[in-house]
MDAnalysis code that builds the backbone (N, CA, C; Angstrom):
import MDAnalysis as mda
import numpy as np

u = mda.Universe.empty(213, n_residues=71, atom_resindex=np.repeat(np.arange(71), 3), trajectory=True)
u.add_TopologyAttr("name", ["N", "CA", "C"] * 71)
u.add_TopologyAttr("resid", np.arange(1, 72))
u.add_TopologyAttr("resname", ["UNK", "UNK", "UNK", "UNK", "UNK", "UNK", "UNK", "UNK", "UNK", "UNK", "UNK", "UNK", "UNK", "UNK", "UNK", "UNK", "UNK", "UNK", "UNK", "UNK", "UNK", "UNK", "UNK", "UNK", "UNK", "UNK", "UNK", "UNK", "UNK", "UNK", "UNK", "UNK", "UNK", "UNK", "UNK", "UNK", "UNK", "UNK", "UNK", "UNK", "UNK", "UNK", "UNK", "UNK", "UNK", "UNK", "UNK", "UNK", "UNK", "UNK", "UNK", "UNK", "UNK", "UNK", "UNK", "UNK", "UNK", "UNK", "UNK", "UNK", "UNK", "UNK", "UNK", "UNK", "UNK", "UNK", "UNK", "UNK", "UNK", "UNK", "UNK"])
u.atoms.positions = np.array([
    [-9.950, 0.401, -22.476],
    [-9.595, -0.801, -22.474],
    [-9.856, -1.621, -23.557],
    [-8.655, -2.227, -24.079],
    [-9.017, -3.181, -25.206],
    [-7.851, -4.351, -24.744],
    [-8.482, -5.270, -25.206],
    [-7.897, -6.872, -24.770],
    [-8.111, -7.917, -25.948],
    [-7.393, -8.714, -25.522],
    [-7.329, -10.054, -26.810],
    [-7.292, -11.191, -25.917],
    [-7.863, -12.200, -26.668],
    [-7.773, -13.713, -26.136],
    [-6.330, -14.053, -25.614],
    [-6.066, -14.372, -24.648],
    [-4.635, -14.616, -24.067],
    [-3.980, -13.751, -23.408],
    [-4.590, -12.672, -23.320],
    [-4.068, -11.539, -22.479],
    [-4.443, -11.943, -21.108],
    [-3.675, -11.480, -19.955],
    [-3.934, -11.486, -18.494],
    [-4.519, -10.376, -18.073],
    [-5.736, -10.297, -17.307],
    [-6.158, -9.235, -16.576],
    [-5.635, -9.408, -15.099],
    [-5.207, -8.451, -14.560],
    [-4.987, -8.386, -12.923],
    [-5.638, -7.490, -12.449],
    [-6.153, -8.007, -11.328],
    [-7.008, -6.899, -10.625],
    [-6.490, -6.765, -9.401],
    [-6.101, -5.729, -8.807],
    [-5.431, -5.307, -7.535],
    [-6.160, -5.753, -6.467],
    [-6.071, -6.084, -5.311],
    [-6.492, -5.970, -4.096],
    [-6.935, -4.793, -3.587],
    [-8.275, -4.662, -3.225],
    [-8.504, -3.322, -2.546],
    [-8.609, -3.010, -1.261],
    [-8.239, -3.868, -0.697],
    [-8.237, -3.865, 1.230],
    [-6.634, -4.191, 1.441],
    [-6.517, -4.061, 2.844],
    [-5.356, -4.679, 3.114],
    [-5.604, -6.327, 3.374],
    [-4.504, -6.966, 2.952],
    [-4.631, -8.621, 3.093],
    [-5.472, -9.128, 2.092],
    [-5.752, -8.514, 1.055],
    [-6.610, -8.963, -0.227],
    [-5.592, -9.060, -1.063],
    [-5.451, -10.395, -1.635],
    [-4.508, -10.581, -2.753],
    [-4.876, -10.093, -4.085],
    [-3.915, -9.920, -4.818],
    [-4.190, -9.541, -6.350],
    [-4.888, -10.946, -7.044],
    [-5.779, -10.641, -7.965],
    [-6.324, -11.644, -8.760],
    [-5.697, -11.537, -10.085],
    [-5.231, -12.769, -10.575],
    [-4.944, -12.842, -12.128],
    [-5.777, -13.809, -12.710],
    [-6.128, -13.404, -14.007],
    [-7.140, -14.216, -15.008],
    [-6.601, -14.184, -16.362],
    [-6.987, -15.289, -17.074],
    [-6.440, -15.031, -18.606],
    [-7.899, -14.781, -19.295],
    [-7.963, -13.966, -20.209],
    [-8.859, -13.610, -21.218],
    [-9.248, -14.638, -21.975],
    [-10.209, -15.589, -21.906],
    [-10.450, -16.766, -22.785],
    [-11.355, -16.394, -24.034],
    [-12.170, -15.160, -23.696],
    [-13.233, -14.815, -24.929],
    [-13.352, -13.320, -24.722],
    [-13.249, -12.475, -25.747],
    [-13.721, -10.975, -25.794],
    [-15.103, -10.990, -26.398],
    [-16.034, -10.335, -25.712],
    [-17.523, -10.353, -26.184],
    [-17.997, -9.110, -26.537],
    [-17.187, -7.898, -26.360],
    [-17.423, -6.698, -26.762],
    [-16.687, -6.476, -28.093],
    [-17.301, -5.212, -28.566],
    [-16.523, -5.012, -30.194],
    [-15.309, -4.384, -29.903],
    [-14.416, -4.790, -30.690],
    [-13.021, -4.075, -30.897],
    [-12.346, -4.254, -29.774],
    [-12.321, -5.454, -28.902],
    [-11.732, -5.760, -27.621],
    [-12.228, -4.873, -26.607],
    [-13.343, -4.593, -26.404],
    [-13.927, -4.075, -25.233],
    [-14.798, -4.992, -24.492],
    [-14.631, -4.432, -23.263],
    [-15.813, -5.451, -22.035],
    [-17.078, -5.849, -22.818],
    [-17.487, -6.823, -22.294],
    [-17.165, -7.967, -21.211],
    [-16.304, -8.745, -21.704],
    [-15.649, -9.558, -20.756],
    [-14.868, -10.351, -21.364],
    [-15.095, -12.061, -20.446],
    [-14.416, -13.079, -20.861],
    [-14.791, -14.182, -20.178],
    [-13.593, -14.464, -19.863],
    [-13.191, -14.759, -18.496],
    [-11.782, -14.809, -18.109],
    [-11.903, -16.301, -17.334],
    [-10.629, -16.864, -17.258],
    [-10.392, -18.123, -16.445],
    [-9.358, -17.836, -15.250],
    [-9.749, -18.183, -14.020],
    [-8.779, -18.021, -12.897],
    [-7.722, -18.922, -12.817],
    [-6.736, -19.048, -12.129],
    [-5.758, -20.238, -11.722],
    [-6.376, -21.502, -11.458],
    [-7.445, -21.349, -10.702],
    [-8.272, -22.433, -9.913],
    [-9.272, -23.102, -10.751],
    [-9.201, -22.469, -12.334],
    [-10.133, -23.159, -13.150],
    [-11.420, -22.485, -13.396],
    [-11.876, -21.512, -12.348],
    [-13.147, -21.020, -12.429],
    [-13.374, -19.813, -13.478],
    [-14.294, -20.196, -14.393],
    [-14.606, -18.935, -15.365],
    [-15.618, -18.191, -14.922],
    [-15.286, -16.609, -15.249],
    [-16.200, -15.548, -15.071],
    [-16.413, -14.567, -16.210],
    [-17.625, -14.176, -16.255],
    [-17.829, -13.041, -17.103],
    [-17.627, -11.670, -16.194],
    [-16.766, -10.841, -16.802],
    [-16.088, -9.495, -16.127],
    [-15.875, -8.406, -16.934],
    [-16.384, -7.323, -16.645],
    [-16.026, -5.986, -16.846],
    [-15.132, -5.142, -16.001],
    [-14.199, -5.257, -16.290],
    [-13.010, -4.833, -15.194],
    [-13.279, -3.481, -15.007],
    [-12.778, -3.154, -13.773],
    [-13.085, -1.605, -13.315],
    [-11.610, -0.949, -13.124],
    [-11.468, 0.204, -12.546],
    [-10.296, 0.839, -12.503],
    [-9.004, 0.179, -11.537],
    [-9.458, -0.644, -11.020],
    [-8.370, -1.287, -10.214],
    [-7.815, -2.548, -10.971],
    [-8.118, -2.722, -12.205],
    [-7.502, -3.799, -13.101],
    [-6.730, -3.202, -14.294],
    [-5.604, -3.919, -14.679],
    [-4.773, -3.739, -15.545],
    [-4.675, -4.993, -16.610],
    [-4.155, -4.739, -17.820],
    [-3.988, -5.892, -18.870],
    [-2.361, -6.013, -18.849],
    [-2.105, -7.238, -19.076],
    [-0.885, -7.569, -19.149],
    [-0.876, -8.277, -20.818],
    [-0.468, -7.796, -21.775],
    [-0.796, -8.024, -23.036],
    [0.197, -9.146, -23.535],
    [-0.334, -10.369, -24.116],
    [0.310, -11.223, -24.536],
    [1.169, -10.550, -25.732],
    [2.671, -11.028, -25.643],
    [3.400, -10.354, -27.008],
    [3.916, -10.953, -28.044],
    [2.881, -12.075, -28.016],
    [3.134, -12.968, -29.179],
    [2.380, -12.402, -30.442],
    [3.216, -12.159, -31.559],
    [2.753, -11.678, -32.731],
    [1.595, -12.271, -33.290],
    [0.424, -11.360, -33.815],
    [-0.893, -12.218, -34.451],
    [-1.027, -11.541, -35.890],
    [-1.116, -12.698, -36.474],
    [-1.315, -12.130, -38.033],
    [-2.566, -11.354, -38.183],
    [-2.614, -10.300, -39.239],
    [-3.462, -9.178, -39.255],
    [-4.486, -9.999, -40.233],
    [-4.030, -10.865, -41.399],
    [-4.977, -11.230, -42.320],
    [-5.451, -12.508, -41.926],
    [-5.059, -13.274, -40.860],
    [-5.289, -14.661, -40.720],
    [-4.343, -15.566, -41.239],
    [-3.454, -15.116, -42.016],
    [-2.561, -15.850, -42.653],
    [-1.139, -16.348, -41.795],
    [-0.407, -16.872, -42.522],
    [0.849, -16.989, -41.894],
    [1.755, -15.540, -41.712],
    [2.483, -15.338, -40.568],
    [3.076, -14.045, -40.212],
    [4.054, -13.668, -41.014],
])
């Protein structure tokens, strides 16, 4: 798994009636985009998370400059 700040992490409900949870990745703490991630949920709660197999990323499609300069 590789993620970037601004990506969304969707964790699917594992039992009947459990809602999917969506969080925004606010900080990547692992090397090269690997876990753990600091995420923020819609209610403002922040959590340190290493996602499992029931999670997927929705990548932010905004282009990122490769060298830190203007695109």
